[in-house]
MOPAC internal coordinates of N, CA, C and O (Angstrom, degrees):
PM7 1SCF
backbone

  N    0.0000 0     0.00 0     0.00 0    0    0    0
  C    1.4016 1     0.00 0     0.00 0    1    0    0
  C    1.5649 1   108.66 1     0.00 0    2    1    0
  O    1.2310 1   117.54 1   144.98 1    3    2    1
  N    1.2973 1   122.30 1   -35.02 1    3    2    1
  C    1.4381 1   124.34 1   173.45 1    5    3    2
  C    1.4400 1   115.72 1   -60.18 1    6    5    3
  O    1.2310 1   120.68 1   141.34 1    7    6    5
  N    1.4635 1   116.31 1   -38.66 1    7    6    5
  C    1.4210 1   115.73 1   175.05 1    9    7    6
  C    1.4305 1   118.56 1   -69.59 1   10    9    7
  O    1.2310 1   119.64 1   150.94 1   11   10    9
  N    1.3052 1   118.29 1   -29.06 1   11   10    9
  C    1.4180 1   121.16 1   169.22 1   13   11   10
  C    1.4346 1   114.19 1   -60.99 1   14   13   11
  O    1.2310 1   117.66 1   141.37 1   15   14   13
  N    1.2901 1   122.06 1   -38.63 1   15   14   13
  C    1.4729 1   126.83 1  -176.34 1   17   15   14
  C    1.5703 1   108.31 1   -67.52 1   18   17   15
  O    1.2310 1   124.15 1   133.40 1   19   18   17
  N    1.4205 1   109.63 1   -46.60 1   19   18   17
  C    1.4432 1   113.59 1   178.44 1   21   19   18
  C    1.5360 1   117.05 1   -64.79 1   22   21   19
  O    1.2310 1   120.00 1   149.97 1   23   22   21
  N    1.3579 1   117.61 1   -30.03 1   23   22   21
  C    1.4944 1   123.33 1  -179.69 1   25   23   22
  C    1.4246 1   104.48 1   -78.99 1   26   25   23
  O    1.2310 1   116.27 1   140.82 1   27   26   25
  N    1.3186 1   124.68 1   -39.18 1   27   26   25
  C    1.4326 1   127.09 1   171.94 1   29   27   26
  C    1.4130 1   110.08 1   -58.75 1   30   29   27
  O    1.2310 1   115.51 1   132.53 1   31   30   29
  N    1.2963 1   126.12 1   -47.47 1   31   30   29
  C    1.4570 1   128.49 1  -175.57 1   33   31   30
  C    1.6354 1   106.03 1   -65.77 1   34   33   31
  O    1.2310 1   122.28 1   136.37 1   35   34   33
  N    1.3160 1   113.23 1   -43.63 1   35   34   33
  C    1.5237 1   115.27 1  -176.98 1   37   35   34
  C    1.5249 1   105.30 1   -63.92 1   38   37   35
  O    1.2310 1   116.91 1   132.14 1   39   38   37
  N    1.2851 1   123.48 1   -47.86 1   39   38   37
  C    1.4011 1   125.40 1  -174.91 1   41   39   38
  C    1.5841 1   107.56 1   -65.09 1   42   41   39
  O    1.2310 1   118.37 1   141.13 1   43   42   41
  N    1.1964 1   120.71 1   -38.87 1   43   42   41
  C    1.4227 1   125.25 1   177.06 1   45   43   42
  C    1.6892 1   109.72 1   -60.78 1   46   45   43
  O    1.2310 1   121.03 1   132.70 1   47   46   45
  N    1.3177 1   115.64 1   -47.30 1   47   46   45
  C    1.3699 1   119.44 1   174.03 1   49   47   46
  C    1.5144 1   116.52 1   -60.41 1   50   49   47
  O    1.2310 1   122.03 1   139.50 1   51   50   49
  N    1.3275 1   113.72 1   -40.50 1   51   50   49
  C    1.4828 1   118.22 1   176.87 1   53   51   50
  C    1.5994 1   108.99 1   -60.98 1   54   53   51
  O    1.2310 1   124.47 1   131.23 1   55   54   53
  N    1.2956 1   109.02 1   -48.77 1   55   54   53
  C    1.4746 1   116.99 1   176.17 1   57   55   54
  C    1.3725 1   116.15 1   -46.81 1   58   57   55
  O    1.2310 1   122.71 1   120.62 1   59   58   57
  N    1.4687 1   112.41 1   -59.38 1   59   58   57
  C    1.5100 1   118.91 1   173.93 1   61   59   58
  C    1.4952 1   113.60 1   -53.05 1   62   61   59
  O    1.2310 1   120.23 1   133.59 1   63   62   61
  N    1.3367 1   117.16 1   -46.41 1   63   62   61
  C    1.5795 1   119.35 1   175.63 1   65   63   62
  C    1.4186 1   113.63 1   -52.97 1   66   65   63
  O    1.2310 1   122.01 1   130.64 1   67   66   65
  N    1.3230 1   113.76 1   -49.36 1   67   66   65
  C    1.5172 1   115.20 1  -179.98 1   69   67   66
  C    1.5549 1   116.46 1   -65.30 1   70   69   67
  O    1.2310 1   120.09 1   142.18 1   71   70   69
  N    1.3596 1   117.44 1   -37.82 1   71   70   69
  C    1.3525 1   122.40 1   169.55 1   73   71   70
  C    1.4447 1   116.86 1   -55.67 1   74   73   71
  O    1.2310 1   121.36 1   136.41 1   75   74   73
  N    1.3229 1   115.01 1   -43.59 1   75   74   73
  C    1.4657 1   124.42 1   175.17 1   77   75   74
  C    1.4002 1   113.93 1   -58.30 1   78   77   75
  O    1.2310 1   120.43 1   130.38 1   79   78   77
  N    1.4095 1   116.77 1   -49.62 1   79   78   77
  C    1.4938 1   120.48 1   179.95 1   81   79   78
  C    1.4456 1   109.85 1   -68.79 1   82   81   79
  O    1.2310 1   117.56 1   161.63 1   83   82   81
  N    1.4028 1   122.25 1   -18.37 1   83   82   81
  C    1.5194 1   116.52 1  -175.64 1   85   83   82
  C    1.5137 1   103.41 1   -85.60 1   86   85   83
  O    1.2310 1   118.00 1   155.66 1   87   86   85
  N    1.3065 1   121.42 1   -24.34 1   87   86   85
  C    1.5255 1   116.56 1  -171.04 1   89   87   86
  C    1.6585 1   103.79 1  -105.78 1   90   89   87
  O    1.2310 1   115.98 1   157.76 1   91   90   89
  N    1.1476 1   125.24 1   -22.24 1   91   90   89
  C    1.4608 1   124.21 1   173.46 1   93   91   90
  C    1.4860 1   118.24 1  -128.25 1   94   93   91
  O    1.2310 1   122.05 1   -16.38 1   95   94   93
  N    1.3059 1   113.69 1   163.62 1   95   94   93
  C    1.5600 1   117.35 1   179.14 1   97   95   94
  C    1.4673 1   115.80 1    76.66 1   98   97   95
  O    1.2310 1   120.35 1     7.00 1   99   98   97
  N    1.2847 1   116.93 1  -173.00 1   99   98   97
  C    1.4901 1   118.23 1  -166.39 1  101   99   98
  C    1.5877 1   106.78 1   -74.28 1  102  101   99
  O    1.2310 1   120.94 1   -44.74 1  103  102  101
  N    1.2126 1   115.81 1   135.26 1  103  102  101
  C    1.4311 1   122.36 1   173.98 1  105  103  102
  C    1.5656 1   105.89 1    94.05 1  106  105  103
  O    1.2310 1   118.42 1  -173.92 1  107  106  105
  N    1.3383 1   120.62 1     6.08 1  107  106  105
  C    1.3774 1   119.60 1  -178.77 1  109  107  106
  C    1.5008 1   109.40 1   -83.10 1  110  109  107
  O    1.2310 1   120.99 1    -6.15 1  111  110  109
  N    1.3415 1   115.71 1   173.85 1  111  110  109
  C    1.5671 1   121.80 1   176.34 1  113  111  110
  C    1.4131 1   111.61 1   -52.22 1  114  113  111
  O    1.2310 1   119.24 1   133.88 1  115  114  113
  N    1.3063 1   119.06 1   -46.12 1  115  114  113
  C    1.4961 1   124.86 1  -177.36 1  117  115  114
  C    1.5283 1   112.08 1   -65.01 1  118  117  115
  O    1.2310 1   122.07 1   137.35 1  119  118  117
  N    1.2714 1   113.65 1   -42.65 1  119  118  117
  C    1.5049 1   119.44 1   179.94 1  121  119  118
  C    1.5091 1   113.62 1   -69.73 1  122  121  119
  O    1.2310 1   121.99 1   142.31 1  123  122  121
  N    1.2960 1   113.80 1   -37.69 1  123  122  121
  C    1.5038 1   118.94 1   172.97 1  125  123  122
  C    1.4753 1   111.78 1   -58.71 1  126  125  123
  O    1.2310 1   125.22 1   130.79 1  127  126  125
  N    1.3783 1   107.57 1   -49.21 1  127  126  125
  C    1.4885 1   114.95 1  -174.43 1  129  127  126
  C    1.6327 1   108.89 1   -61.17 1  130  129  127
  O    1.2310 1   122.20 1   137.58 1  131  130  129
  N    1.2288 1   113.39 1   -42.42 1  131  130  129
  C    1.5352 1   116.42 1  -178.44 1  133  131  130
  C    1.5015 1   112.40 1   -66.76 1  134  133  131
  O    1.2310 1   122.22 1   145.73 1  135  134  133
  N    1.3983 1   113.35 1   -34.27 1  135  134  133
  C    1.5011 1   115.21 1   173.96 1  137  135  134
  C    1.4798 1   112.44 1   -68.40 1  138  137  135
  O    1.2310 1   117.38 1   146.91 1  139  138  137
  N    1.3094 1   122.58 1   -33.09 1  139  138  137
  C    1.3425 1   129.65 1  -176.52 1  141  139  138
  C    1.5949 1   105.54 1   -67.71 1  142  141  139
  O    1.2310 1   122.81 1   133.60 1  143  142  141
  N    1.2548 1   112.22 1   -46.40 1  143  142  141
  C    1.6410 1   113.25 1   178.81 1  145  143  142
  C    1.5229 1   108.71 1   -61.03 1  146  145  143
  O    1.2310 1   120.87 1   140.38 1  147  146  145
  N    1.3930 1   115.95 1   -39.62 1  147  146  145
  C    1.5212 1   116.65 1  -178.59 1  149  147  146
  C    1.5657 1   109.05 1   -65.11 1  150  149  147
  O    1.2310 1   119.53 1   139.26 1  151  150  149
  N    1.2961 1   118.51 1   -40.74 1  151  150  149
  C    1.4645 1   124.33 1  -178.89 1  153  151  150
  C    1.6273 1   104.44 1   -63.70 1  154  153  151
  O    1.2310 1   120.28 1   131.45 1  155  154  153
  N    1.2277 1   117.06 1   -48.55 1  155  154  153
  C    1.4812 1   118.96 1  -176.21 1  157  155  154
  C    1.5845 1   111.64 1   -57.97 1  158  157  155
  O    1.2310 1   123.41 1   135.61 1  159  158  157
  N    1.3937 1   111.06 1   -44.39 1  159  158  157
  C    1.4302 1   115.43 1   175.75 1  161  159  158
  C    1.5802 1   112.91 1   -65.01 1  162  161  159
  O    1.2310 1   117.37 1   142.75 1  163  162  161
  N    1.3385 1   122.61 1   -37.25 1  163  162  161
  C    1.3931 1   126.38 1   174.12 1  165  163  162
  C    1.5556 1   113.86 1   -58.11 1  166  165  163
  O    1.2310 1   124.82 1   135.34 1  167  166  165
  N    1.3386 1   108.36 1   -44.66 1  167  166  165
  C    1.5493 1   119.39 1  -178.96 1  169  167  166
  C    1.5365 1   109.43 1   -61.14 1  170  169  167
  O    1.2310 1   122.06 1   131.83 1  171  170  169
  N    1.2477 1   113.66 1   -48.17 1  171  170  169
  C    1.5279 1   118.38 1  -176.75 1  173  171  170
  C    1.5276 1   106.53 1   -67.71 1  174  173  171
  O    1.2310 1   118.41 1   139.20 1  175  174  173
  N    1.3731 1   120.64 1   -40.80 1  175  174  173
  C    1.4639 1   117.01 1   178.36 1  177  175  174
  C    1.5225 1   113.38 1   -65.99 1  178  177  175
  O    1.2310 1   120.53 1   149.03 1  179  178  177
  N    1.3834 1   116.59 1   -30.97 1  179  178  177
  C    1.5326 1   121.58 1   178.02 1  181  179  178
  C    1.4635 1   105.79 1   -67.75 1  182  181  179
  O    1.2310 1   117.18 1   142.47 1  183  182  181
  N    1.3932 1   122.96 1   -37.53 1  183  182  181
  C    1.3597 1   119.39 1  -173.93 1  185  183  182
  C    1.5261 1   111.73 1   -71.67 1  186  185  183
  O    1.2310 1   120.47 1   144.84 1  187  186  185
  N    1.3011 1   116.71 1   -35.16 1  187  186  185
  C    1.3741 1   125.70 1   178.54 1  189  187  186
  C    1.5283 1   107.77 1   -62.31 1  190  189  187
  O    1.2310 1   121.12 1   129.72 1  191  190  189
  N    1.2389 1   115.46 1   -50.28 1  191  190  189
  C    1.5280 1   121.45 1   175.10 1  193  191  190
  C    1.4811 1   114.56 1   -67.56 1  194  193  191
  O    1.2310 1   116.94 1   150.39 1  195  194  193
  N    1.1744 1   123.42 1   -29.61 1  195  194  193
  C    1.4758 1   126.44 1   166.69 1  197  195  194
  C    1.5051 1   111.20 1   -59.16 1  198  197  195
  O    1.2310 1   121.42 1   127.56 1  199  198  197
  N    1.2374 1   114.88 1   -52.44 1  199  198  197
  C    1.5143 1   122.31 1  -178.96 1  201  199  198
  C    1.4961 1   109.76 1   -58.47 1  202  201  199
  O    1.2310 1   119.82 1   136.90 1  203  202  201
  N    1.3835 1   117.94 1   -43.10 1  203  202  201
  C    1.5139 1   120.11 1  -178.90 1  205  203  202
  C    1.5560 1   108.35 1   -70.79 1  206  205  203
  O    1.2310 1   119.72 1   143.67 1  207  206  205
  N    1.3032 1   118.14 1   -36.33 1  207  206  205
  C    1.5553 1   121.54 1   173.48 1  209  207  206
  C    1.4921 1   112.10 1   -60.51 1  210  209  207
  O    1.2310 1   121.60 1   135.05 1  211  210  209
  N    1.3488 1   114.54 1   -44.95 1  211  210  209
  C    1.5739 1   112.80 1   170.98 1  213  211  210
  C    1.4399 1   116.61 1   -54.98 1  214  213  211
  O    1.2310 1   121.78 1   135.75 1  215  214  213
  N    1.3932 1   114.19 1   -44.25 1  215  214  213
  C    1.5103 1   118.69 1  -176.94 1  217  215  214
  C    1.5466 1   110.47 1   -64.73 1  218  217  215
  O    1.2310 1   121.85 1   138.37 1  219  218  217
  N    1.3302 1   114.05 1   -41.63 1  219  218  217
  C    1.5048 1   119.22 1   176.79 1  221  219  218
  C    1.5557 1   114.99 1   -65.97 1  222  221  219
  O    1.2310 1   123.01 1   142.14 1  223  222  221
  N    1.4670 1   111.84 1   -37.86 1  223  222  221
  C    1.4708 1   110.91 1   176.01 1  225  223  222
  C    1.5488 1   111.02 1   -66.81 1  226  225  223
  O    1.2310 1   120.35 1   140.05 1  227  226  225
  N    1.2621 1   116.94 1   -39.95 1  227  226  225
  C    1.5120 1   123.16 1   178.17 1  229  227  226
  C    1.5405 1   104.95 1   -55.59 1  230  229  227
  O    1.2310 1   118.88 1   125.09 1  231  230  229
  N    1.2497 1   119.74 1   -54.91 1  231  230  229
  C    1.4920 1   120.41 1   179.13 1  233  231  230
  C    1.4548 1   117.21 1   -57.56 1  234  233  231
  O    1.2310 1   121.89 1   140.05 1  235  234  233
  N    1.3456 1   113.99 1   -39.95 1  235  234  233
  C    1.5013 1   118.37 1   170.98 1  237  235  234
  C    1.5046 1   109.04 1   -56.70 1  238  237  235
  O    1.2310 1   117.23 1   129.90 1  239  238  237
  N    1.1731 1   122.87 1   -50.10 1  239  238  237
  C    1.4843 1   126.84 1  -177.72 1  241  239  238
  C    1.4449 1   108.35 1   -58.58 1  242  241  239
  O    1.2310 1   120.96 1   128.32 1  243  242  241
  N    1.2656 1   115.77 1   -51.68 1  243  242  241
  C    1.5786 1   119.90 1   177.50 1  245  243  242
  C    1.5204 1   114.32 1   -58.94 1  246  245  243
  O    1.2310 1   122.16 1   145.41 1  247  246  245
  N    1.4147 1   113.47 1   -34.59 1  247  246  245
  C    1.4749 1   109.96 1  -179.29 1  249  247  246
  C    1.5235 1   112.24 1   -82.24 1  250  249  247
  O    1.2310 1   120.75 1   166.57 1  251  250  249
  N    1.3528 1   116.18 1   -13.43 1  251  250  249
  C    1.4117 1   120.67 1   177.54 1  253  251  250
  C    1.6024 1   109.80 1   -82.28 1  254  253  251
  O    1.2310 1   123.36 1   146.71 1  255  254  253
  N    1.3413 1   111.17 1   -33.29 1  255  254  253
  C    1.4676 1   110.20 1  -166.37 1  257  255  254
  C    1.5773 1   108.11 1   -95.24 1  258  257  255
  O    1.2310 1   116.32 1   148.54 1  259  258  257
  N    1.3574 1   124.60 1   -31.46 1  259  258  257
  C    1.3386 1   122.78 1  -177.78 1  261  259  258
  C    1.4937 1   118.04 1  -130.30 1  262  261  259
  O    1.2310 1   120.03 1   -26.09 1  263  262  261
  N    1.3390 1   117.55 1   153.91 1  263  262  261
  C    1.3713 1   123.84 1   178.01 1  265  263  262
  C    1.5231 1   114.29 1   -78.75 1  266  265  263
  O    1.2310 1   120.85 1   162.72 1  267  266  265
  N    1.2990 1   115.97 1   -17.28 1  267  266  265
  C    1.5002 1   116.25 1  -179.82 1  269  267  266
  C    1.4724 1   114.32 1   -65.82 1  270  269  267
  O    1.2310 1   120.76 1   144.85 1  271  270  269
  N    1.4273 1   116.16 1   -35.15 1  271  270  269
  C    1.4037 1   117.21 1   179.64 1  273  271  270
  C    1.5999 1   112.04 1   -68.94 1  274  273  271
  O    1.2310 1   124.33 1   136.43 1  275  274  273
  N    1.3614 1   109.29 1   -43.57 1  275  274  273
  C    1.5400 1   113.25 1   176.62 1  277  275  274
  C    1.4898 1   112.15 1   -58.94 1  278  277  275
  O    1.2310 1   121.94 1   142.11 1  279  278  277
  N    1.3234 1   113.89 1   -37.89 1  279  278  277
  C    1.5298 1   116.38 1  -176.59 1  281  279  278
  C    1.6016 1   111.17 1   -70.01 1  282  281  279
  O    1.2310 1   123.21 1   143.41 1  283  282  281
  N    1.3669 1   111.45 1   -36.59 1  283  282  281
  C    1.4467 1   113.56 1  -179.70 1  285  283  282
  C    1.3812 1   112.03 1   -76.37 1  286  285  283
  O    1.2310 1   118.61 1   148.70 1  287  286  285
  N    1.4599 1   120.25 1   -31.30 1  287  286  285
  C    1.4134 1   121.17 1   170.51 1  289  287  286
  C    1.4691 1   118.21 1   -59.57 1  290  289  287
  O    1.2310 1   122.19 1   134.88 1  291  290  289
  N    1.4102 1   113.40 1   -45.12 1  291  290  289
  C    1.3530 1   123.73 1   173.54 1  293  291  290
  C    1.6322 1   117.45 1   -55.00 1  294  293  291
  O    1.2310 1   124.86 1   136.19 1  295  294  293
  N    1.3642 1   108.27 1   -43.81 1  295  294  293
  C    1.3511 1   116.22 1   179.42 1  297  295  294
  C    1.5560 1   116.12 1   -65.74 1  298  297  295
  O    1.2310 1   124.96 1   141.04 1  299  298  297
  N    1.3335 1   108.08 1   -38.96 1  299  298  297
  C    1.5494 1   111.98 1  -174.42 1  301  299  298
  C    1.5180 1   110.20 1   -82.91 1  302  301  299
  O    1.2310 1   122.74 1   138.55 1  303  302  301
  N    1.1924 1   112.35 1   -41.45 1  303  302  301
  C    1.5656 1   116.12 1  -177.10 1  305  303  302
  C    1.4511 1   118.94 1   -83.78 1  306  305  303
  O    1.2310 1   122.13 1   151.33 1  307  306  305
  N    1.3293 1   113.52 1   -28.67 1  307  306  305
  C    1.4907 1   115.50 1  -175.58 1  309  307  306
  C    1.5776 1   109.58 1  -115.59 1  310  309  307
  O    1.2310 1   121.73 1   179.53 1  311  310  309
  N    1.2692 1   114.30 1    -0.47 1  311  310  309
  C    1.6285 1   113.05 1  -177.02 1  313  311  310
  C    1.3891 1   116.74 1    67.05 1  314  313  311
  O    1.2310 1   119.83 1  -149.92 1  315  314  313
  N    1.4051 1   117.93 1    30.08 1  315  314  313
  C    1.3625 1   117.05 1  -175.17 1  317  315  314
  C    1.6546 1   110.00 1   -86.85 1  318  317  315
  O    1.2310 1   123.18 1   -98.52 1  319  318  317
  N    1.2575 1   111.50 1    81.48 1  319  318  317
  C    1.4628 1   118.43 1  -178.68 1  321  319  318
  C    1.4883 1   108.41 1  -111.07 1  322  321  319
  O    1.2310 1   118.84 1   -48.43 1  323  322  321
  N    1.3531 1   119.82 1   131.57 1  323  322  321
  C    1.3800 1   123.30 1  -175.55 1  325  323  322
  C    1.5503 1   112.92 1   -72.95 1  326  325  323
  O    1.2310 1   120.22 1   -22.49 1  327  326  325
  N    1.3656 1   117.18 1   157.51 1  327  326  325
  C    1.4876 1   118.87 1   178.46 1  329  327  326
  C    1.3779 1   109.82 1   -58.17 1  330  329  327
  O    1.2310 1   121.86 1   -31.10 1  331  330  329
  N    1.4538 1   114.05 1   148.90 1  331  330  329
  C    1.5376 1   117.93 1   178.88 1  333  331  330
  C    1.5001 1   115.57 1    49.86 1  334  333  331
  O    1.2310 1   123.12 1  -147.50 1  335  334  333
  N    1.3249 1   111.62 1    32.50 1  335  334  333
  C    1.5131 1   117.96 1   171.44 1  337  335  334
  C    1.5023 1   108.30 1  -121.81 1  338  337  335
  O    1.2310 1   122.32 1   -37.97 1  339  338  337
  N    1.2198 1   113.16 1   142.03 1  339  338  337
  C    1.5828 1   123.98 1   175.48 1  341  339  338
  C    1.5264 1   100.99 1  -111.18 1  342  341  339
  O    1.2310 1   123.59 1   -52.44 1  343  342  341
  N    1.4207 1   110.72 1   127.56 1  343  342  341
  C    1.4719 1   120.29 1   178.04 1  345  343  342
  C    1.4314 1   104.87 1  -112.42 1  346  345  343
  O    1.2310 1   124.40 1   -58.42 1  347  346  345
  N    1.3868 1   109.16 1   121.58 1  347  346  345
  C    1.5137 1   117.40 1   179.63 1  349  347  346
  C    1.5471 1   106.69 1  -119.57 1  350  349  347
  O    1.2310 1   120.98 1   -59.14 1  351  350  349
  N    1.3362 1   115.73 1   120.86 1  351  350  349
  C    1.4434 1   120.97 1   176.79 1  353  351  350
  C    1.5055 1   112.66 1   -97.09 1  354  353  351
  O    1.2310 1   121.00 1   -66.83 1  355  354  353
  N    1.4147 1   115.70 1   113.17 1  355  354  353
  C    1.4749 1   115.99 1   179.91 1  357  355  354
  C    1.5951 1   106.47 1   -99.62 1  358  357  355
  O    1.2310 1   123.01 1   -53.81 1  359  358  357
  N    1.3706 1   111.84 1   126.19 1  359  358  357
  C    1.4934 1   116.32 1   177.72 1  361  359  358
  C    1.6045 1   110.40 1  -100.19 1  362  361  359
  O    1.2310 1   124.81 1   -41.83 1  363  362  361
  N    1.2038 1   108.36 1   138.17 1  363  362  361
  C    1.4893 1   115.53 1   175.34 1  365  363  362
  C    1.3847 1   111.53 1   -78.33 1  366  365  363
  O    1.2310 1   116.92 1   -46.24 1  367  366  365
  N    1.3218 1   123.47 1   133.76 1  367  366  365
  C    1.4594 1   123.11 1  -179.84 1  369  367  366
  C    1.5545 1   111.40 1   -90.22 1  370  369  367
  O    1.2310 1   120.10 1   180.00 1  371  370  369

């Protein structure tokens, strides 16, 4: 009878310890939830950066292939407008 009580107490302590680990500490529900929020933030940040990289890659290809993009960039960034010339920049919405 004594052995059964010790075994029951040991199993009860193990059960409490496992419940404690489940609700607090590393690997708990709260910890996993916080890590999931961090992961979602990183994924969103990566998507924004990927979109920016695609735009930059397209601009690089455009600059390598045609002189129009180079001319446009020189005009807008360096103010290279010829004399007696009116430069109008039309933006697509």
